[in-house]
N, C-alpha and C positions, 0 to 999 in steps of 0.2 A: 610664221613658224620657222625657226632656225633649223639648220641641218642636223644639229644634235637632237633636237626635239623630234624631227622626222625619223631619225635612226632609232630613237628610243620607242616611238610609236610603232614602227615597223617590227622591231624586235618583240615587243609585247604582243602584238597581233599574231606573230608567228608562233609564239609560245602558247597563246590561247587556242589557236587553231589546232596545233599539234596535240595539246592536252584534250581538246574536245573530241578529236578523232579517236584517240586512245580510249577515252571514257566511253565512247559509243561501243567500241568492240568489247570492252569489259562488260558493259551492260548487255550486249547482244549474246555473249556466251555464258553469262552468269544468271541474269534474271529474265532472259528471253525477250529483250527489247525488240519489238516488232510491231507493225501496224495491227490493228484489231482484226481486220479481215484482209490479210495479204493476198495478192494474186497467187495462183498456183505455183509459179516458178520463183517466188520471192526468196525462199530460203536457199535454193540452188544458186541463184544469182548472188546473194549476199555472201555466201560461203566461198565464192570464188575470189574474194578480195582481201582476206586477212593478211597475206604476205605483203602485197604492195601497200596496203593501208597500215601495216606495221612499220614499214620503212619510212613512209611519209611523215608520221609524227616525229620519228628520230631526226629526220632531216630538218624539219621545221623548228623543233625545240633546240637542237644543237645550233642552228643558224641564229635563232633569236638570242640564245645565251651568249654565243660568241660575239654577236653584234653589240650586246650590252657591255661586254668586257672592254670595248674601247676601240677608238680609231687610231691608226698609226702603228698598231702592233701586228704581228703575223696573224693574230686571231681574226683581224678584220678581213683578210684575204680568205681565210677558211670559212668565215661566215657567208661570204658571197658564193663560195664553191658548194656550200650546203644549201644555201637559200635558193639558188636557181633551180636545182632539181626539186626542191620542196615546193616552190611556187608552180613549177610545171606540173607536178603531181597533183597539186591542189586544183589547178585548172582542169586537168583531166577528170579528177574525181567529181568536180562540180558538173562538168558537161555530161559525163556518162550517167550520173545520177539523175539529172533532169531529163535526159533522153529516155531513160528507163521509166521514169515517172509518167512521161507522156505516153509511152507504149503500154504501160501497165494499167492505164485507166480503162475501166470496162467499156465506156462508150467509144474508145479508139481501138480496142483490141482486134476488131474484125479488119481494120485497115492494115495491121501488121501481120495477120495470119495468112 
């Protein structure tokens, strides 16, 4: 795989991830996207993240679009500057989501109380 193909793949994945996060929040606030039997604190937990999860898709999509625009231009530097916080935010979101999922499981709740 050439460097150009890797950059294109990375930019497409960033755009897809950013769009997916944005679509989740649209679904959460419009159609009530939530688990069938959420734990008692689920909605309080989820409602604490719209602002950072709103910034994250902006960083990911802008980095992906700028990366698609091409190498050798000033836009390439901007894509890195938007991509690093986007990737960091994505790692944080992934880890905190999984830690919540572990703590929110009924058979593990007494461990965390």
